[in-house]
C-alpha positions as CSV (number, residue, x, y, z in Angstrom):
1,M,33.1,-29.1,-46.3
2,N,33.5,-32.6,-47.5
3,E,31.7,-34.4,-50.2
4,I,29.0,-36.0,-47.4
5,D,28.4,-32.2,-46.0
6,N,27.3,-30.9,-49.7
7,L,24.6,-33.8,-50.0
8,P,21.1,-32.7,-50.5
9,A,19.0,-32.9,-47.4
10,Q,16.5,-35.0,-47.4
11,D,13.4,-33.8,-45.5
12,G,10.3,-36.2,-46.4
13,R,12.2,-39.1,-47.2
14,L,12.2,-42.9,-46.3
15,F,14.8,-44.8,-46.0
16,I,15.3,-48.5,-44.7
17,V,19.2,-49.6,-43.7
18,T,19.4,-52.7,-43.0
19,G,22.1,-53.8,-40.2
20,A,21.6,-50.2,-39.0
21,N,23.0,-50.7,-35.4
22,T,26.5,-50.8,-36.1
23,G,29.4,-50.1,-38.3
24,L,28.8,-49.0,-42.1
25,G,25.1,-49.0,-40.9
26,Y,24.7,-46.9,-37.9
27,E,27.2,-44.1,-39.9
28,N,24.4,-44.2,-43.1
29,S,21.8,-44.0,-40.2
30,L,23.4,-41.1,-38.2
31,T,24.0,-39.1,-41.6
32,L,20.8,-39.8,-42.9
33,A,18.7,-38.5,-39.7
34,K,21.1,-35.8,-39.5
35,K,19.8,-34.7,-43.4
36,G,16.0,-35.2,-41.6
37,A,15.2,-38.7,-43.4
38,K,13.3,-40.8,-41.7
39,V,15.4,-43.8,-40.8
40,I,13.6,-47.7,-40.2
41,M,16.8,-49.0,-38.5
42,A,16.0,-53.0,-40.0
43,C,18.3,-55.1,-37.1
44,R,18.1,-58.5,-35.9
45,S,19.0,-57.5,-32.2
46,L,16.2,-55.2,-31.2
47,K,18.6,-54.6,-28.0
48,K,20.8,-53.4,-29.6
49,A,18.9,-51.1,-32.4
50,N,17.4,-49.3,-29.8
51,A,20.4,-48.6,-28.3
52,A,21.9,-47.3,-31.4
53,K,18.2,-45.4,-31.7
54,D,19.2,-44.0,-28.1
55,S,22.8,-42.7,-29.2
56,I,21.9,-41.4,-32.2
57,K,18.7,-39.5,-30.8
58,E,21.4,-38.1,-28.3
59,E,23.3,-36.8,-31.1
60,V,20.6,-35.4,-33.3
61,P,17.6,-35.3,-31.0
62,K,14.8,-34.5,-33.8
63,A,15.9,-37.8,-35.5
64,D,13.0,-39.3,-36.9
65,V,14.5,-43.0,-36.6
66,E,12.4,-46.5,-35.8
67,V,13.9,-50.0,-34.8
68,M,12.2,-52.5,-36.9
69,E,13.3,-56.4,-36.5
70,I,14.3,-58.0,-39.5
71,D,17.0,-61.3,-39.7
72,L,18.0,-61.0,-43.1
73,S,19.6,-65.4,-42.5
74,S,15.8,-66.4,-42.2
75,L,13.9,-65.8,-44.7
76,D,10.4,-65.8,-43.0
77,S,12.2,-63.1,-41.0
78,V,12.8,-61.2,-44.2
79,R,8.6,-62.0,-45.2
80,N,7.3,-61.1,-42.1
81,F,9.3,-57.3,-42.3
82,A,8.3,-56.7,-45.5
83,K,5.0,-57.9,-44.3
84,A,5.0,-55.6,-41.2
85,Y,6.8,-52.0,-43.5
86,Q,4.1,-52.6,-45.7
87,S,1.5,-52.3,-43.8
88,K,2.2,-49.1,-41.8
89,Y,3.8,-47.6,-45.2
90,D,3.1,-47.3,-49.1
91,R,6.5,-45.8,-50.2
92,L,9.9,-46.0,-49.9
93,D,12.7,-44.0,-51.5
94,V,16.1,-45.9,-51.0
95,L,16.4,-49.1,-49.2
96,I,20.1,-49.6,-49.1
97,N,20.8,-53.4,-48.4
98,N,24.1,-53.3,-46.0
99,A,23.5,-56.1,-43.5
100,G,26.4,-58.5,-43.3
101,V,29.0,-61.2,-41.8
102,M,31.6,-62.2,-43.0
103,M,33.9,-65.0,-43.0
104,P,32.4,-67.4,-39.6
105,P,32.9,-70.8,-39.3
106,Y,30.6,-72.9,-41.2
107,T,27.2,-72.5,-40.8
108,K,23.7,-73.7,-41.9
109,T,21.1,-71.2,-41.7
110,E,17.2,-72.9,-40.9
111,D,16.2,-72.4,-44.3
112,G,19.9,-75.1,-44.9
113,L,21.3,-72.3,-47.2
114,E,25.0,-70.9,-45.8
115,L,24.9,-68.5,-44.1
116,Q,27.1,-65.9,-45.5
117,F,25.2,-66.7,-48.8
118,E,21.7,-66.1,-47.1
119,A,22.3,-62.5,-45.0
120,N,24.2,-61.2,-47.0
121,F,22.9,-61.6,-50.6
122,L,20.0,-63.7,-50.9
123,G,18.2,-62.7,-47.8
124,H,17.9,-59.1,-49.4
125,F,17.6,-60.4,-53.1
126,L,13.8,-61.5,-51.0
127,L,13.3,-58.5,-49.0
128,T,13.5,-55.9,-52.0
129,G,11.7,-57.9,-53.9
130,L,8.8,-58.0,-51.8
131,L,9.5,-54.2,-51.7
132,L,9.8,-53.7,-55.2
133,D,5.7,-52.9,-55.7
134,V,6.3,-49.9,-53.0
135,L,9.5,-48.6,-54.0
136,L,7.9,-48.6,-58.3
137,K,5.6,-46.1,-56.9
138,T,7.6,-43.6,-55.2
139,P,9.5,-41.3,-57.4
140,D,13.2,-41.3,-57.3
141,S,13.9,-44.2,-55.3
142,R,16.5,-45.7,-55.2
143,V,18.1,-49.9,-54.3
144,V,21.5,-49.6,-52.9
145,S,23.6,-53.0,-52.7
146,L,27.2,-53.6,-50.8
147,S,29.7,-54.8,-51.7
148,S,33.2,-55.7,-51.3
149,I,36.5,-55.6,-53.3
150,A,37.2,-58.5,-52.4
151,H,34.0,-59.2,-55.0
152,K,37.6,-59.6,-57.2
153,N,38.2,-62.8,-55.7
154,G,35.4,-64.6,-55.8
155,K,32.9,-66.6,-58.2
156,I,29.5,-68.1,-58.2
157,N,29.7,-71.8,-57.8
158,F,26.3,-73.2,-59.4
159,D,28.0,-76.7,-58.5
160,D,28.5,-75.9,-54.7
161,L,26.2,-72.6,-54.0
162,Q,25.9,-73.4,-50.6
163,S,29.8,-74.7,-49.6
164,E,27.9,-78.3,-48.8
165,K,31.0,-79.9,-50.6
166,K,34.2,-77.9,-49.3
167,Y,33.7,-74.7,-47.7
168,S,36.2,-71.8,-47.3
169,A,34.9,-69.0,-45.6
170,S,37.0,-66.2,-47.5
171,E,35.6,-67.8,-50.8
172,A,32.3,-68.3,-49.4
173,Y,31.9,-64.3,-48.4
174,G,33.6,-63.7,-52.1
175,Q,31.0,-65.4,-53.7
176,S,28.4,-63.7,-51.5
177,K,29.9,-60.5,-52.7
178,L,30.0,-60.4,-56.0
179,A,26.6,-62.0,-56.3
180,C,25.1,-58.4,-54.2
181,L,27.2,-57.0,-56.6
182,M,26.1,-58.7,-59.6
183,F,22.6,-58.2,-58.3
184,A,22.4,-54.5,-58.4
185,Y,23.7,-54.7,-62.2
186,E,21.5,-57.0,-63.3
187,L,18.7,-55.3,-61.2
188,Q,18.8,-52.4,-62.8
189,R,19.2,-54.0,-66.6
190,R,15.9,-55.4,-65.5
191,L,14.3,-51.9,-64.5
192,E,15.3,-51.0,-67.8
193,K,13.8,-53.2,-69.4
194,A,10.6,-53.2,-67.8
195,G,10.7,-49.2,-68.6
196,H,10.9,-48.1,-64.5
197,K,13.0,-45.2,-65.5
198,Q,11.5,-43.5,-61.5
199,T,13.7,-46.5,-59.9
200,I,17.7,-47.5,-60.1
201,S,19.5,-49.7,-58.2
202,T,23.4,-48.3,-57.8
203,A,26.1,-50.5,-55.6
204,A,28.9,-49.5,-53.1
205,H,31.5,-50.9,-51.3
206,P,33.3,-49.8,-47.7
207,G,37.3,-50.5,-48.8
208,I,38.5,-51.5,-45.6
209,A,36.8,-50.1,-42.9
210,T,37.6,-51.5,-39.4
211,T,34.4,-52.7,-38.5
212,E,32.7,-55.1,-36.7
213,L,32.6,-57.9,-39.0
214,A,35.9,-58.6,-38.6
215,R,35.3,-60.6,-35.7
216,H,35.7,-63.8,-36.6
217,M,38.4,-63.1,-38.0
218,P,41.2,-65.7,-35.8
219,K,42.4,-63.4,-32.6
220,L,46.3,-63.3,-33.2
221,V,45.9,-61.8,-36.7
222,Y,43.5,-59.4,-36.6
223,S,46.3,-58.2,-33.6
224,I,49.1,-58.5,-35.9
225,L,47.2,-56.5,-38.8
226,K,45.6,-53.8,-35.9
227,Y,49.1,-52.4,-34.9
228,T,51.0,-53.0,-38.5
229,V,49.6,-52.2,-42.0
230,A,45.9,-51.6,-41.0
231,P,46.5,-48.0,-40.3
232,F,47.9,-48.1,-44.2
233,L,45.1,-50.4,-45.5
234,T,42.4,-49.6,-43.4
235,H,40.0,-46.3,-42.0
236,A,36.9,-46.2,-40.2
237,P,33.6,-46.6,-40.2
238,K,32.9,-43.6,-40.7
239,E,34.9,-42.8,-43.7
240,G,33.8,-46.2,-45.2
241,A,29.7,-45.4,-45.4
242,K,30.5,-42.1,-47.2
243,P,30.0,-44.8,-50.8
244,T,27.3,-45.8,-49.9
245,L,25.9,-42.6,-48.6
246,L,26.5,-41.1,-52.5
247,A,25.3,-44.2,-54.4
248,A,22.2,-43.4,-52.3
249,I,21.4,-39.9,-52.1
250,G,24.7,-38.4,-53.9
251,D,23.9,-38.0,-57.9
252,A,24.2,-41.3,-59.0
253,E,22.7,-43.2,-62.1
254,G,21.3,-46.7,-62.6
255,G,24.3,-49.2,-62.8
256,D,26.7,-46.7,-60.9
257,Y,29.1,-48.2,-58.3
258,F,30.4,-46.3,-55.4
259,G,34.2,-46.9,-52.8
260,P,36.8,-44.9,-52.4
261,T,39.1,-43.9,-54.7
262,G,42.5,-44.3,-53.3
263,F,45.0,-47.3,-53.9
264,N,43.7,-50.4,-54.7
265,Q,40.0,-48.8,-53.7
266,F,40.8,-49.5,-50.3
267,K,40.2,-45.9,-48.6
268,G,40.4,-42.5,-49.8
269,K,38.1,-40.0,-50.9
270,P,34.9,-41.6,-52.2
271,G,33.7,-41.8,-56.0
272,K,32.4,-44.2,-58.7
273,V,34.8,-47.3,-59.0
274,S,35.3,-49.9,-61.5
275,S,34.1,-53.3,-61.0
276,N,36.0,-56.3,-62.0
277,A,34.6,-58.1,-65.4
278,L,33.3,-61.3,-64.0
279,S,31.2,-59.3,-61.8
280,K,29.4,-57.5,-64.8
281,D,28.5,-61.3,-67.0
282,E,25.2,-61.2,-68.1
283,D,24.5,-64.7,-68.9
284,I,25.9,-65.6,-64.9
285,A,24.1,-62.7,-64.0
286,K,20.7,-64.4,-65.2
287,R,21.2,-67.9,-63.9
288,L,22.5,-66.4,-60.1
289,W,18.6,-64.2,-60.9
290,E,17.0,-67.3,-61.8
291,K,18.7,-69.8,-59.0
292,S,17.8,-66.8,-56.2
293,E,13.7,-66.6,-57.3
294,E,14.2,-71.0,-56.7
295,L,16.1,-70.4,-53.8
296,V,13.5,-67.8,-51.8
297,G,10.0,-68.8,-53.7
298,L,9.7,-65.1,-55.7
299,N,9.5,-64.2,-59.1
300,Y,9.7,-60.6,-59.7
301,L,10.5,-58.3,-62.8
C-alpha cells in the first residue's frame, strides 16, 4: 500500500481542479474520484475535458465528476467561472490551482499580459480571491498552489513583469512558478493574520514529470532527453501528482510545501520539501500581492 492509498476517503467533499483534462490534473481528479470526492474539472477545452471525464467514469463508474469551462489566461473567463460556480455551490473544500503552460513562444493574452505569468499565476490569484468566501465558510478547506523546481531559477522582475522588454521563455516560466509559491506562502500569512483558522494554503510541485507541459520544447532537444537522461531524472504523471494530493488531502499545515524527496527533488517518494530563500521573502511577496490585486482588479485579505 502506497502513501496515496493511505490518504483518507473524501466522500461528501467538493474539489476544483484546474487543468484537469491531462497530466497532473487528470491524475489528481482520478484519484480524488476514487476516494469519493465530487470533482469539478475546470478546463479550457470542453471537448478534451469531457473526454477526460469519460475516461475517469470508465475506470470509476460511480465517479462524481463535472466539467466546467475556464481559461486561466483570460481574466473574464476566470470571473465567469467563479460566478457560475457560486450560482451552483455554496461550499468548496479544496481548490487545486494546477493548470499551467511551460515555455511557449512569446504570447500576449487578451488582457495584455504575458501568457505564462497570467495562466500559471495571475489567473489563479484572481480565482482564489473570487472563491475565497466559499472557501472560508467551508470547514477545513484548502488552497493548493502548484509551483516547480524551476522557482529556484526565477525572480520577480517588477520592472518587466510581462517580459515586454526582453523575453526568455525559461525565465518567464521560472518567474511564474516562483510567483505561485510566493502566493501560497503569502496567502497563508494573510489567512493567519485575518484569524481564518479553518482555511489553509499549501503548495506542491511534481518534480520532473513527463507531462504535456513539455510540448513547447524543441523537438530535437525533447527527443534526445527522452531517450537519454529522462528515464533517470523524470517520473510519470501519476507519480508527479502525488505531492499535490498530499498538499490537498494529506496531513498538512498552512504553508507546507510538498514535492518528490529524491535527488534534487526531481523524483522520488512524495513528502514535505524545502524552497529557496527568495520564495520566502515577505517584502517581495507583499509587493507582488499588491501588484497582482492591481492587475486583476480585486483586493482581498
